[in-house]
C-alpha positions as CSV (number, residue, x, y, z in Angstrom):
1,X,127.0,67.7,130.2
2,X,123.3,66.8,130.4
3,X,121.0,66.9,127.2
4,X,117.9,68.4,126.5
5,X,115.9,67.1,123.2
6,X,112.9,69.7,122.2
7,X,110.5,71.0,119.4
8,X,110.0,73.9,119.0
9,X,107.2,75.7,116.0
10,X,108.1,78.6,113.8
11,X,104.3,79.5,113.6
12,X,103.2,81.2,109.7
13,X,100.5,82.9,109.0
14,X,100.1,84.7,105.5
15,X,96.6,85.4,105.6
16,X,96.8,88.8,105.5
17,X,98.9,88.7,102.2
18,X,102.8,89.5,104.0
19,X,104.0,86.0,106.2
20,X,104.3,86.8,110.2
21,X,106.2,84.9,112.4
22,X,104.9,84.1,116.0
23,X,107.5,84.2,118.8
24,X,106.4,84.0,122.6
25,X,108.4,85.4,125.4
26,X,109.5,83.0,128.1
27,X,108.0,83.3,131.6
28,X,109.4,81.3,134.0
29,X,113.0,80.2,134.3
30,X,116.5,81.0,134.2
31,X,115.8,82.1,130.1
32,X,112.5,84.6,131.6
33,X,112.2,86.8,129.6
34,X,113.6,86.0,126.9
35,X,111.9,85.2,123.3
36,X,111.7,81.8,121.2
37,X,109.8,80.2,119.2
38,X,107.6,78.2,121.2
39,X,107.6,74.1,121.9
40,X,108.7,71.9,124.8
41,X,110.5,68.4,125.6
42,X,110.4,65.5,123.7
43,X,108.3,62.7,125.4
44,X,109.9,59.2,125.4
45,X,108.5,57.2,121.6
46,X,107.0,60.3,120.7
47,X,108.5,62.1,116.6
48,X,109.4,65.6,116.8
49,X,105.9,66.2,114.7
50,X,103.7,64.3,117.9
51,X,105.5,66.2,120.3
52,X,105.3,70.0,118.9
53,X,101.4,69.1,118.5
54,X,101.4,68.2,121.6
55,X,103.3,71.3,123.0
56,X,101.8,73.8,120.8
57,X,98.6,72.6,122.2
58,X,99.5,72.4,126.0
59,X,101.1,76.2,125.7
60,X,98.8,78.1,123.2
61,X,95.6,76.3,123.2
62,X,95.4,75.7,119.5
63,X,96.0,72.5,117.7
64,X,98.6,73.3,114.8
65,X,99.2,71.1,111.5
66,X,103.1,70.4,111.2
67,X,105.1,71.1,108.1
68,X,108.4,71.6,106.8
69,X,111.9,70.7,108.6
70,X,113.8,73.5,109.2
71,X,116.8,73.2,111.4
72,X,118.4,70.8,114.2
73,X,119.9,73.5,116.4
74,X,122.7,72.2,119.0
75,X,123.8,74.8,122.3
76,X,125.6,75.0,124.8
77,X,123.4,76.3,127.8
78,X,125.8,77.2,131.5
79,X,124.2,73.9,132.9
80,X,122.9,71.9,129.6
81,X,123.0,71.1,126.4
82,X,120.1,71.8,123.7
83,X,119.0,69.7,120.7
84,X,116.3,71.9,119.3
85,X,114.4,70.4,116.4
86,X,113.3,73.1,114.1
87,X,109.7,73.2,111.6
88,X,107.3,75.5,110.4
89,X,103.8,75.2,111.6
90,X,100.3,76.6,110.8
91,X,97.0,76.9,112.7
92,X,94.7,74.4,111.7
93,X,91.7,74.9,114.9
94,X,91.7,77.4,118.0
95,X,93.2,80.9,118.4
96,X,96.3,81.7,120.4
97,X,96.2,81.2,124.6
98,X,99.2,82.2,126.4
99,X,99.1,79.9,128.8
100,X,103.3,79.5,129.6
101,X,104.0,82.6,128.6
102,X,104.6,86.1,129.3
103,X,103.7,88.1,125.5
104,X,103.8,87.3,122.4
105,X,104.7,88.9,118.9
106,X,103.5,88.6,115.0
107,X,106.5,89.4,113.7
108,X,107.0,90.0,109.9
109,X,110.4,89.1,108.1
110,X,112.2,92.2,108.7
111,X,110.7,92.8,112.4
112,X,112.9,89.5,113.3
113,X,115.9,90.9,114.7
114,X,113.9,93.5,116.9
115,X,113.4,91.2,119.6
116,X,116.5,90.2,122.6
117,X,116.4,86.1,121.4
118,X,117.3,83.5,123.6
119,X,120.9,82.3,122.1
120,X,119.6,79.0,120.5
121,X,116.4,80.4,119.0
122,X,118.9,83.5,117.7
123,X,119.9,80.1,114.8
124,X,116.4,79.8,114.3
125,X,116.0,83.6,112.8
126,X,119.4,82.6,110.5
127,X,117.3,79.4,109.1
128,X,114.3,81.2,108.6
129,X,116.0,83.7,106.6
130,X,117.8,81.3,104.7
131,X,113.8,79.7,103.0
């Protein structure tokens, strides 16, 4: 089975005094309609942090500061094995513009279980709650 290595950003905002997490709804492919933490494939020679900053710029038109490592999720989808490295991030420049996703939401900690997450991202939610 082919392995795909990706990065995902758990974008946090605490500016309103409560912590919110940014989730996106996939707008394409086999997983269309499922919710995920944004990110994408690593390019040869990139560190996970470099790949994440690039992917979030490409998908959301924002510059981020990549922060603390959260977890690496290993998940077997029907057509491939996913290795997903996840990091907390904060937006340092720009306003979120959805360039590849069909919807997005800012979620409080108590709202994290209210979405139909893609299977690998369910593990990320659990890891966030463990922090």
